[in-house]
N, C-alpha and C positions, 0 to 999 in steps of 0.2 A: 361312285368314287371319286370323280374329279370333284365332288361338293364335297367329299370327305376330307381330300388332300387340303383343300381351299382354308377348311373349317382349321385343321390343323398348323397349315402353315401361319396364320390370323392366331392360333391360340401360341403360338409359340413365340412369334412377332411381337405381342403384345407383353410378354415376358420380361424381354430385353430392354425394350421401353426405358430410358434414364426417367428420373422422378424429377420433375422440378429444382433447382437447385433457390437456393433463399439467395436474394440480393440482398447483401450487407448496406446500412446505412453509415455515409461516413462518419468519421469518430467523432461527439457531439466538440469538442473541446482539446483537437489535435495538438496544443502543445501547450498545456496546463497540466499539473501533478501537484499531487499533494504528499507527502514525506512525511512519515511516518518511522522511528526506531522500535524495535523490537523491544528489549529487555528492560522491560520495568517501565514501557510506554504500552507495549499492547499485552502483559505479560504483568504480577504484580508488582514486584519489584525485579530487579536485577539475573537476583539467583533462582528467581521461580519462574524457570525454562519452558517447564510441561506447564503450564497451567496458565491459560489466558482470561485476563481481565471479562468480569461481566458485562456484557455490551460494544464490546471493541470490535470484536467482527460486524457488528451490525454497524456502526459508526465509519468502518474505512470501507464496508462495501454500500453505503450511501454514496461516499463518493466517487466508488469505481462504477454505480449505476447512474451518475448524473456524468459520466465522462470522461473524467478525469482518469491522469495513468495515476497508477500506483507505484509509488517506491516505499520499499522496506529496506531500512539502511543500521546495519545491526554491528558492532565492534564486538559482539559474540567471537572468545576464542576458537580457533580452530578445530581443536577437538570435540567442539561441540554444534557445529556448524553444517555436518550432512543431514539432519534431519526437519533442517526450518522450511523445507518445501513440502514435505509432510506434513508436518505442524500445523503450519497455518493451513492449510486445503482441510486436513482434519478437522477443523475448529471453525471453518465456515468464512475465513479471510476470502477477499478475492485476489483472484490473481494478479500478479506487479512484481517488477523488476526487485531483485533480492541481491545486496551488497555486503559481501563482510569481507574484512581484513584476511589478505591474499600474502601479506608478508612480515615481518618480526615489526616493523617499521610502523605498517600501519595495523597495528597493536600494539605497542610504544604510544601512540598520540593518537588516540580514537578524534580528535577533534578536526584533525591536519589530512587525516585519512575521510573522515565526512567530506570534508570542507572542497580533498580534490573530488570525491565524488560528484557533489552539485556542483563545481565547477566545467565536469563534463560535459554534463544535461547542460550547464546554461549555453556552453559552447555550442550544443546540439539545437539551439533554437528555443531550448524548454523554460517556460514560469512556473515561478512556485506560489500556487495559490494560498498554500495552508503548509504547518510543517508540524510536527507533533515530539514530545520528547519528554526524557524525565529526570535528565541529566545536565549539568551546568556543559558538557561538552557538547551535547546536544543545540544548545541554543550559541555557542560557541560558534559553531559550524557553521548555523543557521543564519549568525548575524554576517557571520563572513564572507558568504555569498548574495548580503544584502537582502536579504528575504525581511521585512517590514516586521515587526516586534512584533504588529495589528494581527499580524497572520500566523505567531506561532503561540503554540498552547503548549502548558507545563501539565505533568502528569503527576500527581505526588503518588510518592512509594506508599506500600501498603505498611501502616503503621505509624506513618509519619503526621506531622500536622500543617505543615507546609510542601513547599515546591521547593525543588533545587534553585539556586539563581541564576539569575542569565535574565536575557532583555524577552520577554513574554508576556503578550495579552491580557490573559487570563491562565490561576492556577486551578486546576482541575480537579476534585477528591475524586472523582468515578468520571467513567463515559456515558454511563447513565442521564448524568446532570447534563451532557453537551449534546444529546439526542434529539432535544427540540428544538436549540438553533440548528442543527442540521437536515429540520425536516422543509427547508421550505429551498423552491428550484434554485435561488443563487445562494447556497450555504454561505459562503466565505464573502462579506463584506470587502469589494471589488475595489 
């Protein structure tokens, strides 16, 4: 009887043990971030908010997988903002911080809104290694916070033959063409 009781206790106790906890690695790039506009950059054009561009999620994920913080910065109107997190997840985009206008003033001046958000990141010690956009207001905000144009990439809107004007390194017709340059361990020239 004593052996049976002891065996039962052993079985009960082994079911109560905790499984080992994974020890997380420190962030590879703890103070480096990449900024992405959403509408017209991750989508084919500003008003195509339900369709992702081909390979956009793959490109963003490559940065996330290398340890960069992902910042999504969109001037989307307030009435269409609530579905952004679900849309990003549904289409395979990695988690990141999402910033959208919170006031009429933010909505009235997209460049000022984006500049203000990016300045807050800088004040908290973040460094931007790359920025992607499709709009002159994106490029204006990136320049206002000192992101060198060699780290800014413009995306052509669907149906357009050129990118919006502004200080940028390269005008990309698609994310697919940019993937090859994102395949190296140090994807963005430092």
